N, C-alpha and C positions, 0 to 999 in steps of 0.2 A: 373546255377551255376556261381559264380563270385569269382575270386581270386585277392586279393589286394597285391601289392608289392611296396616297396620303391626302386626306380631306382637309385636315387642320393640324397645325403643330404649335407647340408652346415650349417654353423652357422646361425640360424634364419629361416631355411626353408628346403624344400625338394621337389623332383619331385616324383610323384607316378604314378603307372600304374595299371589298372584293366583289367583283361581278362574275358570276358563274353562268356560262353560256352553253346552250345546246345547239350545235350546228348540224345535228342529225336530222333524219326525216321522221323519227318517231319520238314520242315523249320519253324523257329521262326520268325514271322513277327512283329517286334517291340519289344523293350526291355527297361528296366530301372533298375538301380542299386541304392540302398540307403544305407547310413551309417551315423553314427554320429562321426565326427572327435574327436580325443582326446582333453583333456583340453589344452587350449593355442594354438590350431591349427585352422587356418582359410584357407579354400580352396580359392585360388585366381582365377584361370582360368583353363579351360579344353579344350582339343582338341579331335576330333573324337567322341564328345558327347556334348549334350546340358545340361549345369549345372543350377540347381535351388537350392536355399537355403530355408529351412523351418524355421518357427518361433521357432521351438524347438531346433534349432542348427543342425539338420540333413541336409544332402545334397543328392540330387538326380541327377543322370546323365542319360539322355535318349538318344536313338539312334538319329542320324541325317540321312538325306536322303540316303547318300551313304553307310551306314552300317546298315540299318533297318533290313534286312533279314540275319539271321544266318542259314546256311544250317545244316542238320543233321551232328553230329560229327564235326562241325565247331566252330569257335570262332571269336570274334572281340576284339580289345583292344583299350581302350581310356586312355589318360594321363591327368595329372593335376599338377599344382604347388600349393604350400601352404606355408604360414608362420607358424612357429612352435617354441615353447619354448622347444622343445626336445621330445615331445610325438608325434611321427609320425604315430602311428597306431590307427585304429578306436576303439571306445568304443563298446564293445559287438561284434556283428557279422555284416558282410556286406552281403547283399543278393539282389536277384532279386525281384522286385515288379511289380505288374500288372499295 
């Protein structure tokens, strides 16, 4: 499960955060989160995750070495910055992908 939030916003951009949670009973070894930014939004950079951009406008953030494993009932958080024309939230849902 992944929860998206806007941490800070300013004219022309914002800082976002995503918490990736493991509600399972065993450690999660490797994770990825994907979403499609709102119209007029471009994700610039990310930390605590490796950012890739799809040709369809979607973005995917995968674990990095230091946060690859999420223990049962644990979570990791990554952040990112983006330029935006005011639409700071994803189109549709944000979710974990394989």
